[in-house]
Short mmCIF file of the C-alpha atoms (twelve columns), coordinates in Angstrom:
data_MODEL
# 
_entry.id   MODEL 
# 
loop_
_atom_site.group_PDB 
_atom_site.id 
_atom_site.type_symbol 
_atom_site.label_atom_id 
_atom_site.label_alt_id 
_atom_site.label_comp_id 
_atom_site.label_asym_id 
_atom_site.label_seq_id 
_atom_site.Cartn_x 
_atom_site.Cartn_y 
_atom_site.Cartn_z 
_atom_site.pdbx_PDB_model_num 
ATOM 1   C CA . UNK A 1   98.378  -26.175 -5.737  1 
ATOM 2   C CA . UNK A 2   101.704 -26.308 -3.937  1 
ATOM 3   C CA . UNK A 3   104.578 -23.946 -4.741  1 
ATOM 4   C CA . UNK A 4   108.080 -24.494 -3.398  1 
ATOM 5   C CA . UNK A 5   111.569 -23.038 -3.457  1 
ATOM 6   C CA . UNK A 6   113.860 -25.718 -4.895  1 
ATOM 7   C CA . UNK A 7   117.501 -24.695 -4.630  1 
ATOM 8   C CA . UNK A 8   116.492 -21.059 -5.128  1 
ATOM 9   C CA . UNK A 9   114.119 -21.673 -8.045  1 
ATOM 10  C CA . UNK A 10  110.328 -21.503 -7.962  1 
ATOM 11  C CA . UNK A 11  108.689 -24.851 -8.689  1 
ATOM 12  C CA . UNK A 12  105.206 -26.304 -8.816  1 
ATOM 13  C CA . UNK A 13  105.032 -29.439 -6.667  1 
ATOM 14  C CA . UNK A 14  103.279 -32.477 -8.148  1 
ATOM 15  C CA . UNK A 15  102.629 -35.696 -6.249  1 
ATOM 16  C CA . UNK A 16  104.864 -36.563 -3.310  1 
ATOM 17  C CA . UNK A 17  108.233 -35.507 -4.707  1 
ATOM 18  C CA . UNK A 18  107.819 -34.150 -8.216  1 
ATOM 19  C CA . UNK A 19  108.604 -30.578 -9.277  1 
ATOM 20  C CA . UNK A 20  108.075 -28.569 -12.451 1 
ATOM 21  C CA . UNK A 21  110.376 -25.577 -12.873 1 
ATOM 22  C CA . UNK A 22  108.106 -22.551 -13.250 1 
ATOM 23  C CA . UNK A 23  110.448 -20.382 -15.305 1 
ATOM 24  C CA . UNK A 24  111.095 -23.181 -17.777 1 
ATOM 25  C CA . UNK A 25  107.475 -24.278 -18.043 1 
ATOM 26  C CA . UNK A 26  106.279 -20.692 -18.580 1 
ATOM 27  C CA . UNK A 27  108.987 -19.818 -21.128 1 
ATOM 28  C CA . UNK A 28  110.224 -17.254 -18.577 1 
ATOM 29  C CA . UNK A 29  106.887 -15.461 -18.343 1 
ATOM 30  C CA . UNK A 30  107.420 -16.030 -14.644 1 
ATOM 31  C CA . UNK A 31  111.029 -15.948 -13.533 1 
ATOM 32  C CA . UNK A 32  112.898 -18.380 -11.313 1 
ATOM 33  C CA . UNK A 33  112.839 -16.238 -8.142  1 
ATOM 34  C CA . UNK A 34  110.224 -17.623 -5.691  1 
ATOM 35  C CA . UNK A 35  109.740 -14.184 -4.117  1 
ATOM 36  C CA . UNK A 36  108.965 -12.545 -7.464  1 
ATOM 37  C CA . UNK A 37  105.901 -14.771 -7.996  1 
ATOM 38  C CA . UNK A 38  103.932 -12.635 -5.562  1 
ATOM 39  C CA . UNK A 39  104.424 -9.475  -7.624  1 
ATOM 40  C CA . UNK A 40  101.847 -10.753 -10.136 1 
ATOM 41  C CA . UNK A 41  100.200 -13.474 -8.105  1 
ATOM 42  C CA . UNK A 42  96.802  -13.413 -9.832  1 
ATOM 43  C CA . UNK A 43  98.315  -13.962 -13.285 1 
ATOM 44  C CA . UNK A 44  100.637 -16.642 -11.956 1 
ATOM 45  C CA . UNK A 45  97.813  -18.492 -10.172 1 
ATOM 46  C CA . UNK A 46  95.727  -18.503 -13.358 1 
ATOM 47  C CA . UNK A 47  98.637  -19.871 -15.372 1 
ATOM 48  C CA . UNK A 48  99.653  -22.472 -12.779 1 
ATOM 49  C CA . UNK A 49  96.135  -23.840 -12.356 1 
ATOM 50  C CA . UNK A 50  96.360  -25.202 -15.900 1 
ATOM 51  C CA . UNK A 51  99.369  -27.315 -14.880 1 
ATOM 52  C CA . UNK A 52  97.741  -28.917 -11.836 1 
ATOM 53  C CA . UNK A 53  96.645  -31.893 -13.882 1 
ATOM 54  C CA . UNK A 54  100.096 -32.435 -15.345 1 
ATOM 55  C CA . UNK A 55  101.563 -35.929 -15.142 1 
ATOM 56  C CA . UNK A 56  103.773 -36.165 -12.052 1 
ATOM 57  C CA . UNK A 57  105.922 -38.673 -13.920 1 
ATOM 58  C CA . UNK A 58  107.004 -35.857 -16.249 1 
ATOM 59  C CA . UNK A 59  108.347 -33.801 -13.348 1 
ATOM 60  C CA . UNK A 60  111.788 -33.887 -11.731 1 
ATOM 61  C CA . UNK A 61  112.105 -35.565 -8.339  1 
ATOM 62  C CA . UNK A 62  113.560 -33.773 -5.333  1 
ATOM 63  C CA . UNK A 63  114.265 -34.256 -1.627  1 
ATOM 64  C CA . UNK A 64  112.788 -32.070 1.122   1 
ATOM 65  C CA . UNK A 65  116.322 -31.143 2.164   1 
ATOM 66  C CA . UNK A 66  116.758 -29.320 -1.136  1 
ATOM 67  C CA . UNK A 67  113.902 -26.895 -0.417  1 
ATOM 68  C CA . UNK A 68  114.339 -23.347 0.818   1 
ATOM 69  C CA . UNK A 69  111.811 -21.055 2.453   1 
ATOM 70  C CA . UNK A 70  108.775 -20.748 0.141   1 
ATOM 71  C CA . UNK A 71  108.803 -16.995 0.798   1 
ATOM 72  C CA . UNK A 72  112.546 -16.305 1.108   1 
ATOM 73  C CA . UNK A 73  112.633 -12.491 1.352   1 
ATOM 74  C CA . UNK A 74  109.361 -11.071 2.692   1 
ATOM 75  C CA . UNK A 75  109.289 -7.293  2.959   1 
ATOM 76  C CA . UNK A 76  107.173 -7.449  6.095   1 
ATOM 77  C CA . UNK A 77  106.905 -10.221 8.676   1 
ATOM 78  C CA . UNK A 78  104.025 -9.932  11.131  1 
ATOM 79  C CA . UNK A 79  103.860 -12.174 14.183  1 
ATOM 80  C CA . UNK A 80  100.908 -12.595 16.508  1 
ATOM 81  C CA . UNK A 81  101.144 -13.477 20.191  1 
ATOM 82  C CA . UNK A 82  98.556  -14.986 22.536  1 
ATOM 83  C CA . UNK A 83  96.154  -15.988 19.756  1 
ATOM 84  C CA . UNK A 84  94.977  -19.238 21.383  1 
ATOM 85  C CA . UNK A 85  93.126  -18.944 24.703  1 
ATOM 86  C CA . UNK A 86  94.971  -21.877 26.302  1 
ATOM 87  C CA . UNK A 87  98.355  -20.396 25.359  1 
ATOM 88  C CA . UNK A 88  97.317  -16.992 26.714  1 
ATOM 89  C CA . UNK A 89  96.339  -18.704 29.974  1 
ATOM 90  C CA . UNK A 90  99.594  -20.666 30.295  1 
ATOM 91  C CA . UNK A 91  101.572 -17.487 29.594  1 
ATOM 92  C CA . UNK A 92  99.694  -15.659 32.344  1 
ATOM 93  C CA . UNK A 93  97.979  -13.098 30.137  1 
ATOM 94  C CA . UNK A 94  94.238  -12.604 29.640  1 
ATOM 95  C CA . UNK A 95  93.042  -12.560 26.004  1 
ATOM 96  C CA . UNK A 96  93.489  -9.020  24.718  1 
ATOM 97  C CA . UNK A 97  91.082  -6.810  22.799  1 
ATOM 98  C CA . UNK A 98  93.696  -6.456  20.040  1 
ATOM 99  C CA . UNK A 99  96.033  -9.073  18.557  1 
ATOM 100 C CA . UNK A 100 99.459  -8.796  20.208  1 
ATOM 101 C CA . UNK A 101 101.617 -7.939  17.194  1 
ATOM 102 C CA . UNK A 102 105.397 -7.877  16.749  1 
ATOM 103 C CA . UNK A 103 107.863 -8.909  14.025  1 
ATOM 104 C CA . UNK A 104 110.483 -11.495 13.299  1 
ATOM 105 C CA . UNK A 105 113.204 -9.797  11.274  1 
ATOM 106 C CA . UNK A 106 113.427 -11.269 7.768   1 
ATOM 107 C CA . UNK A 107 117.020 -12.429 8.248   1 
ATOM 108 C CA . UNK A 108 115.675 -15.127 10.593  1 
ATOM 109 C CA . UNK A 109 113.645 -16.831 7.837   1 
ATOM 110 C CA . UNK A 110 114.887 -20.258 6.696   1 
ATOM 111 C CA . UNK A 111 113.347 -23.255 4.987   1 
ATOM 112 C CA . UNK A 112 112.564 -26.887 5.766   1 
ATOM 113 C CA . UNK A 113 115.443 -29.059 6.831   1 
ATOM 114 C CA . UNK A 114 117.329 -26.117 8.346   1 
ATOM 115 C CA . UNK A 115 119.972 -26.798 10.979  1 
ATOM 116 C CA . UNK A 116 119.810 -23.963 13.517  1 
ATOM 117 C CA . UNK A 117 122.842 -23.091 15.655  1 
ATOM 118 C CA . UNK A 118 121.610 -22.480 19.196  1 
ATOM 119 C CA . UNK A 119 122.622 -19.213 20.870  1 
ATOM 120 C CA . UNK A 120 123.216 -19.050 24.603  1 
ATOM 121 C CA . UNK A 121 119.999 -18.980 26.606  1 
ATOM 122 C CA . UNK A 122 116.662 -20.783 26.692  1 
ATOM 123 C CA . UNK A 123 115.464 -21.606 23.174  1 
ATOM 124 C CA . UNK A 124 111.775 -22.460 22.859  1 
ATOM 125 C CA . UNK A 125 109.407 -23.691 20.137  1 
ATOM 126 C CA . UNK A 126 106.084 -22.273 18.851  1 
ATOM 127 C CA . UNK A 127 104.407 -24.004 15.903  1 
ATOM 128 C CA . UNK A 128 102.274 -21.604 13.854  1 
ATOM 129 C CA . UNK A 129 100.155 -21.375 10.730  1 
ATOM 130 C CA . UNK A 130 101.856 -18.875 8.420   1 
ATOM 131 C CA . UNK A 131 99.694  -16.782 6.068   1 
ATOM 132 C CA . UNK A 132 101.213 -15.428 2.842   1 
ATOM 133 C CA . UNK A 133 99.756  -12.309 1.216   1 
ATOM 134 C CA . UNK A 134 99.083  -12.487 -2.535  1 
ATOM 135 C CA . UNK A 135 97.382  -9.136  -3.195  1 
ATOM 136 C CA . UNK A 136 98.082  -5.737  -1.663  1 
ATOM 137 C CA . UNK A 137 95.553  -5.010  1.050   1 
ATOM 138 C CA . UNK A 138 94.559  -2.010  3.127   1 
ATOM 139 C CA . UNK A 139 91.460  -1.635  5.302   1 
ATOM 140 C CA . UNK A 140 90.056  -5.036  4.379   1 
ATOM 141 C CA . UNK A 141 86.691  -6.400  5.432   1 
ATOM 142 C CA . UNK A 142 86.193  -10.016 6.541   1 
ATOM 143 C CA . UNK A 143 84.289  -11.006 3.442   1 
ATOM 144 C CA . UNK A 144 87.164  -10.208 1.081   1 
ATOM 145 C CA . UNK A 145 90.089  -11.095 3.353   1 
ATOM 146 C CA . UNK A 146 90.767  -14.604 2.036   1 
ATOM 147 C CA . UNK A 147 90.870  -13.199 -1.528  1 
ATOM 148 C CA . UNK A 148 94.145  -11.512 -0.592  1 
ATOM 149 C CA . UNK A 149 95.824  -14.708 0.621   1 
ATOM 150 C CA . UNK A 150 98.217  -16.477 -1.744  1 
ATOM 151 C CA . UNK A 151 98.542  -19.501 0.488   1 
ATOM 152 C CA . UNK A 152 99.436  -21.080 3.794   1 
ATOM 153 C CA . UNK A 153 102.557 -22.770 5.108   1 
ATOM 154 C CA . UNK A 154 103.994 -24.044 8.394   1 
ATOM 155 C CA . UNK A 155 106.199 -21.891 10.605  1 
ATOM 156 C CA . UNK A 156 108.097 -22.103 13.858  1 
ATOM 157 C CA . UNK A 157 108.360 -18.916 15.910  1 
ATOM 158 C CA . UNK A 158 111.533 -20.046 17.676  1 
ATOM 159 C CA . UNK A 159 112.280 -17.845 20.671  1 
ATOM 160 C CA . UNK A 160 115.214 -17.278 23.005  1 
ATOM 161 C CA . UNK A 161 113.401 -16.435 26.218  1 
ATOM 162 C CA . UNK A 162 116.184 -14.668 28.140  1 
ATOM 163 C CA . UNK A 163 116.744 -12.124 25.363  1 
ATOM 164 C CA . UNK A 164 112.979 -11.827 24.886  1 
ATOM 165 C CA . UNK A 165 112.287 -10.955 28.525  1 
ATOM 166 C CA . UNK A 166 115.374 -8.959  29.474  1 
ATOM 167 C CA . UNK A 167 114.943 -5.347  30.531  1 
ATOM 168 C CA . UNK A 168 111.898 -3.546  31.843  1 
ATOM 169 C CA . UNK A 169 109.839 -4.317  28.699  1 
ATOM 170 C CA . UNK A 170 109.880 -7.501  26.565  1 
ATOM 171 C CA . UNK A 171 112.136 -7.609  23.503  1 
ATOM 172 C CA . UNK A 172 109.851 -9.919  21.522  1 
ATOM 173 C CA . UNK A 173 111.289 -9.147  18.093  1 
ATOM 174 C CA . UNK A 174 114.952 -9.471  19.061  1 
ATOM 175 C CA . UNK A 175 114.430 -12.639 21.082  1 
ATOM 176 C CA . UNK A 176 112.688 -14.249 18.114  1 
ATOM 177 C CA . UNK A 177 115.061 -13.209 15.327  1 
ATOM 178 C CA . UNK A 178 118.346 -15.058 15.813  1 
ATOM 179 C CA . UNK A 179 119.605 -16.680 12.585  1 
ATOM 180 C CA . UNK A 180 117.345 -19.596 11.673  1 
ATOM 181 C CA . UNK A 181 114.617 -18.679 14.174  1 
ATOM 182 C CA . UNK A 182 111.940 -18.488 11.445  1 
ATOM 183 C CA . UNK A 183 111.737 -21.920 9.788   1 
ATOM 184 C CA . UNK A 184 108.939 -22.071 7.199   1 
ATOM 185 C CA . UNK A 185 107.780 -24.613 4.661   1 
ATOM 186 C CA . UNK A 186 107.928 -27.129 3.231   1 
ATOM 187 C CA . UNK A 187 105.868 -25.353 0.550   1 
ATOM 188 C CA . UNK A 188 103.051 -22.888 0.034   1 
ATOM 189 C CA . UNK A 189 99.566  -24.407 -0.312  1 
ATOM 190 C CA . UNK A 190 96.836  -22.318 -1.932  1 
ATOM 191 C CA . UNK A 191 93.597  -21.868 0.070   1 
ATOM 192 C CA . UNK A 192 91.465  -23.791 -2.416  1 
ATOM 193 C CA . UNK A 193 93.305  -26.996 -1.508  1 
ATOM 194 C CA . UNK A 194 91.764  -27.178 1.981   1 
ATOM 195 C CA . UNK A 195 88.404  -28.739 2.810   1 
ATOM 196 C CA . UNK A 196 88.092  -26.186 5.631   1 
ATOM 197 C CA . UNK A 197 90.840  -23.575 5.565   1 
ATOM 198 C CA . UNK A 198 89.685  -22.171 8.938   1 
ATOM 199 C CA . UNK A 199 89.967  -25.474 10.847  1 
ATOM 200 C CA . UNK A 200 93.289  -27.287 10.487  1 
ATOM 201 C CA . UNK A 201 94.999  -29.632 12.932  1 
ATOM 202 C CA . UNK A 202 98.305  -28.135 14.152  1 
ATOM 203 C CA . UNK A 203 100.963 -29.854 16.258  1 
ATOM 204 C CA . UNK A 204 104.666 -30.238 16.973  1 
ATOM 205 C CA . UNK A 205 106.979 -32.706 18.688  1 
ATOM 206 C CA . UNK A 206 110.529 -32.389 20.012  1 
ATOM 207 C CA . UNK A 207 112.753 -35.422 19.530  1 
ATOM 208 C CA . UNK A 208 109.710 -37.679 19.394  1 
ATOM 209 C CA . UNK A 209 107.761 -36.220 22.335  1 
ATOM 210 C CA . UNK A 210 104.506 -34.452 21.524  1 
ATOM 211 C CA . UNK A 211 104.567 -30.837 22.707  1 
ATOM 212 C CA . UNK A 212 101.679 -28.969 21.076  1 
ATOM 213 C CA . UNK A 213 98.385  -30.086 19.569  1 
ATOM 214 C CA . UNK A 214 95.355  -27.988 18.647  1 
ATOM 215 C CA . UNK A 215 93.285  -26.751 15.702  1 
ATOM 216 C CA . UNK A 216 93.456  -23.388 13.988  1 
ATOM 217 C CA . UNK A 217 89.712  -22.980 14.630  1 
ATOM 218 C CA . UNK A 218 90.742  -22.354 18.243  1 
ATOM 219 C CA . UNK A 219 92.469  -19.080 17.344  1 
ATOM 220 C CA . UNK A 220 90.983  -16.043 19.066  1 
ATOM 221 C CA . UNK A 221 91.528  -14.058 15.852  1 
ATOM 222 C CA . UNK A 222 91.088  -16.217 12.753  1 
ATOM 223 C CA . UNK A 223 92.843  -15.499 9.474   1 
ATOM 224 C CA . UNK A 224 90.220  -13.049 8.136   1 
ATOM 225 C CA . UNK A 225 90.106  -11.172 11.434  1 
ATOM 226 C CA . UNK A 226 93.898  -10.913 11.566  1 
ATOM 227 C CA . UNK A 227 93.941  -9.445  8.062   1 
ATOM 228 C CA . UNK A 228 91.199  -6.987  8.990   1 
ATOM 229 C CA . UNK A 229 93.038  -5.828  12.127  1 
ATOM 230 C CA . UNK A 230 96.492  -5.637  10.568  1 
ATOM 231 C CA . UNK A 231 95.355  -3.964  7.335   1 
ATOM 232 C CA . UNK A 232 93.442  -1.343  9.312   1 
ATOM 233 C CA . UNK A 233 96.873  0.069   10.209  1 
ATOM 234 C CA . UNK A 234 99.440  -1.331  7.763   1 
ATOM 235 C CA . UNK A 235 99.352  -1.783  4.035   1 
ATOM 236 C CA . UNK A 236 99.881  -5.521  3.486   1 
ATOM 237 C CA . UNK A 237 102.149 -6.188  0.503   1 
ATOM 238 C CA . UNK A 238 102.388 -9.178  -1.832  1 
ATOM 239 C CA . UNK A 239 104.785 -11.702 -0.348  1 
ATOM 240 C CA . UNK A 240 104.365 -10.500 3.236   1 
ATOM 241 C CA . UNK A 241 104.001 -13.280 5.794   1 
ATOM 242 C CA . UNK A 242 102.035 -13.507 9.035   1 
ATOM 243 C CA . UNK A 243 102.908 -15.933 11.838  1 
ATOM 244 C CA . UNK A 244 99.397  -16.325 13.247  1 
ATOM 245 C CA . UNK A 245 100.139 -17.441 16.815  1 
ATOM 246 C CA . UNK A 246 100.833 -20.674 18.685  1 
ATOM 247 C CA . UNK A 247 98.784  -23.114 20.767  1 
ATOM 248 C CA . UNK A 248 99.626  -24.071 24.352  1 
ATOM 249 C CA . UNK A 249 102.498 -26.428 25.155  1 
ATOM 250 C CA . UNK A 250 105.600 -24.223 24.898  1 
ATOM 251 C CA . UNK A 251 108.734 -25.105 26.823  1 
ATOM 252 C CA . UNK A 252 109.035 -22.193 29.245  1 
ATOM 253 C CA . UNK A 253 105.558 -22.863 30.671  1 
ATOM 254 C CA . UNK A 254 106.158 -26.545 31.368  1 
ATOM 255 C CA . UNK A 255 106.929 -27.953 34.813  1 
ATOM 256 C CA . UNK A 256 109.832 -28.504 34.775  1 
ATOM 257 C CA . UNK A 257 110.737 -26.153 31.958  1 
ATOM 258 C CA . UNK A 258 112.150 -27.728 28.829  1 
ATOM 259 C CA . UNK A 259 114.138 -25.995 26.126  1 
ATOM 260 C CA . UNK A 260 115.699 -27.029 22.835  1 
ATOM 261 C CA . UNK A 261 119.162 -28.561 23.050  1 
ATOM 262 C CA . UNK A 262 121.844 -29.559 20.546  1 
ATOM 263 C CA . UNK A 263 120.841 -32.567 18.440  1 
ATOM 264 C CA . UNK A 264 117.127 -32.052 19.142  1 
ATOM 265 C CA . UNK A 265 114.771 -32.498 16.190  1 
ATOM 266 C CA . UNK A 266 111.636 -30.341 16.023  1 
ATOM 267 C CA . UNK A 267 108.846 -31.708 13.820  1 
ATOM 268 C CA . UNK A 268 105.918 -29.382 13.064  1 
ATOM 269 C CA . UNK A 269 102.757 -30.474 11.256  1 
ATOM 270 C CA . UNK A 270 99.647  -28.762 9.897   1 
ATOM 271 C CA . UNK A 271 96.788  -30.628 8.272   1 
ATOM 272 C CA . UNK A 272 96.722  -30.239 4.504   1 
ATOM 273 C CA . UNK A 273 100.220 -28.745 4.349   1 
ATOM 274 C CA . UNK A 274 102.593 -31.412 5.617   1 
ATOM 275 C CA . UNK A 275 105.626 -31.533 7.860   1 
ATOM 276 C CA . UNK A 276 108.390 -29.044 8.679   1 
ATOM 277 C CA . UNK A 277 111.507 -30.547 10.273  1 
ATOM 278 C CA . UNK A 278 114.109 -28.380 12.023  1 
ATOM 279 C CA . UNK A 279 117.342 -29.653 13.541  1 
ATOM 280 C CA . UNK A 280 119.621 -27.952 16.043  1 
ATOM 281 C CA . UNK A 281 123.293 -27.816 16.850  1 
ATOM 282 C CA . UNK A 282 125.445 -26.054 19.444  1 
ATOM 283 C CA . UNK A 283 127.295 -22.824 18.886  1 
ATOM 284 C CA . UNK A 284 125.052 -20.001 17.690  1 
# 
């Protein structure tokens, strides 16, 4: 199933553009807040599965531009660097024995159709599979890891490279947390919807030019391994999100370098999820 944030209300997506309001359909058993769904995800998933066969004609239509971030207020945002070998090579780092982990501060999270005001500097793209936690997890094993995942969505780990690399040590989290630097969406797709949840095509283009193209099976640490490594240290909470890393093809490693400019349109795609479109303007 697909769950979205329509104008601040949690909806179940049917067909191409149909939505059923979850609070209304459940007689307020589950409230309208998309973030609150994760507090009792197992009960919600059981209830929602019964609506999957509902007639899309009975739903209300919507436009992508009306959608917000499917997980609007995560308590914890984990981000993984250098998780594809080709990206690690282009960045000049050997694959590490531990996932390179940082955060994007939650205030950077926005939804599909966002218009991001560019700050001064060199703003770069990084398309990523985003994993959403559905059940609290600590010290997971690989075999049970997927059981703790509510769903998957598309994310862009937008980065301002000058801020990120200033000083004697990188400022990854600051450089990646300007307003709007965490576009996600267009909706959350539950793991059962994928033919192979560990092998999804992932790509992005900037104003019509292809920039990144790979498959999530090329990740050095797949989704279960990331959950094992992260939960060995941190308690993962319902509604937390994990940006799982980006393939090669980022702007600051191109020759010549290319960065995002005003009026650019960034289109990110992941197989089985859909398309996330982000637009940019001057003056951040």
